[in-house]
C-alpha positions in Angstrom: 0.2 -12.8 -11.5 3.1 -12.8 -9.1 5.1 -10.3 -11.2 2.3 -7.9 -11.1 2.0 -8.3 -7.3 5.7 -7.6 -6.9 5.2 -4.4 -8.9 2.4 -3.3 -6.5 4.6 -4.1 -3.6 7.3 -1.9 -5.0 4.8 1.0 -5.5 3.4 0.8 -2.0 6.7 -0.4 -0.4 4.8 -3.2 1.1 4.4 -6.9 0.5 1.1 -7.4 -1.3 0.1 -10.8 0.0 2.0 -12.9 2.5 1.8 -16.7 2.2 -0.7 -17.9 4.9 0.0 -21.5 4.5 3.8 -21.3 5.1 4.5 -23.0 1.8 7.3 -20.6 1.0 5.6 -19.7 -2.3 4.2 -16.2 -2.6 0.4 -16.1 -3.0 -1.2 -13.4 -5.2 -4.5 -11.7 -5.6 -6.5 -11.9 -8.7 -8.6 -8.7 -8.8 -10.2 -6.3 -11.3 -12.2 -8.6 -13.5 -14.5 -5.8 -14.4 -13.3 -2.3 -15.7 -12.8 0.4 -13.1 -15.6 2.7 -14.6 -18.1 -0.2 -14.3 -17.0 -0.9 -10.7 -17.5 2.8 -9.9 -20.9 2.9 -11.5 -21.9 -0.2 -9.6 -20.9 1.3 -6.2 -22.8 4.5 -7.1 -25.9 2.6 -8.1 -26.2 0.4 -5.0 -27.8 3.0 -2.7 -30.3 4.0 -5.4 -31.2 0.4 -6.1 -31.5 -0.5 -2.5 -34.2 2.2 -1.7 -36.3 1.0 1.1 -33.6 -1.3 2.6 -31.8 -0.5 5.8 -28.5 1.4 5.8 -26.9 -1.7 7.2 -28.0 -3.8 4.2 -26.8 -1.1 1.8 -23.4 -0.9 3.6 -23.0 -4.7 3.6 -23.6 -4.8 -0.2 -21.2 -2.0 -0.9 -18.5 -3.5 1.3 -19.0 -7.0 -0.2 -18.6 -5.5 -3.7 -15.4 -3.6 -2.6 -13.9 -6.8 -1.1 -14.8 -8.9 -4.1 -13.4 -6.4 -6.6 -10.3 -5.2 -4.8 -9.2 -8.5 -3.1 -10.6 -11.2 -5.3 -12.4 -12.9 -2.4 -15.2 -15.2 -3.5 -18.8 -14.5 -2.4 -18.7 -17.4 0.1 -15.5 -16.2 1.6 -16.9 -12.7 2.1 -20.1 -14.1 3.6 -18.3 -16.3 6.1 -15.9 -13.7 7.5 -16.0 -13.4 11.2 -15.0 -10.5 13.5 -11.8 -12.3 14.4 -10.8 -12.7 10.8 -10.0 -9.0 10.7 -6.6 -8.1 12.2 -6.7 -4.7 13.9 -3.3 -3.6 12.6 -1.8 -1.0 10.3 -2.0 -3.3 7.4 -5.5 -4.4 8.2 -5.0 -8.0 7.5 -8.0 -10.1 6.5 -7.7 -13.9 7.2 -9.5 -16.2 4.8 -9.8 -19.6 6.5 -12.3 -22.4 7.2 -14.6 -21.8 10.1 -17.8 -23.1 11.7 -19.8 -21.3 9.0 -18.1 -22.7 5.9 -15.0 -24.3 4.6 -12.8 -22.8 1.9 -13.2 -23.9 -1.7 -9.7 -25.5 -1.7 -6.9 -25.9 0.8 -4.9 -23.3 -1.0 -7.7 -20.8 -0.5 -6.5 -20.2 3.1 -4.7 -16.9 3.0 -3.9 -13.5 4.5 -4.9 -10.4 2.6 -3.7 -6.9 3.4 -6.7 -4.6 3.0 -4.8 -1.4 3.5 -2.7 -2.1 0.4 -5.5 -3.3 -1.9 -8.3 -0.9 -1.0 -8.4 2.9 -1.6 -8.2 5.1 1.4 -11.9 5.8 1.1 -12.8 2.1 0.8 -10.5 1.2 3.7 -12.0 3.9 5.8 -15.5 2.6 5.1 -14.5 -0.9 6.0 -12.8 0.2 9.2 -15.8 2.3 10.3 -18.1 -0.7 9.7 -15.8 -3.0 11.6 -15.4 -0.6 14.5 -19.2 -0.2 14.8 -19.5 -4.0 15.0 -16.8 -4.1 17.8 -18.2 -1.2 19.8 -21.7 -2.7 19.3 -20.6 -5.7 21.3 -20.0 -8.2 18.5 -18.1 -11.2 19.7 -15.0 -12.4 17.9 -16.8 -15.6 16.6 -19.7 -13.7 15.1 -20.1 -13.0 11.4 -18.7 -9.7 10.2 -21.6 -9.4 7.7 -25.0 -10.6 8.8 -28.6 -9.4 8.5 -29.5 -11.4 11.6 -29.6 -9.2 14.7 -27.6 -11.9 16.6 -25.1 -12.1 13.8 -25.2 -15.9 13.5 -27.0 -16.4 10.2 -24.8 -16.6 7.1 -25.8 -14.4 4.2 -26.6 -16.6 1.2 -23.9 -16.2 -1.4 -26.3 -16.8 -4.3 -28.6 -14.1 -3.0 -25.7 -11.7 -2.6 -24.6 -12.3 -6.2 -28.0 -12.0 -7.7 -28.6 -8.7 -5.9 -25.3 -7.3 -7.2 -26.2 -8.6 -10.7 -29.6 -6.9 -10.5 -28.0 -3.5 -9.6 
């Protein structure tokens, strides 16, 4: 809830989520629907479960899990993220907005999420390394951040992503 978000902002001396829609009402992040020990166990199990898969696939599944847990992003929102939706700043803003790959679930789903505040240092570092590799690898701003397609144009199926995580 909003009060909880203000508490986190006080702890980190940062605003947790800034309204992206200029409505003047603070948005908030609903996160942590599963207990922390289960989340930790899930992250540890992903590489073991994904034996035989590429490091890239394993990394995508881990980062998608982190984003879902820490930020409350929906699977479809994670799958449709583009390179340009990541702001290269100290806060590490992530923009969730409609694009050519998919719309948002609702108009109020358009938002700006500060990854640096919501992710642990280790998680944020992993995300930044992945993002940097995509940039240095020549990814264009309009390309998907997470894609199994070498040309980064094919959206990962949200149902497939969810069922893989459930299987782990």
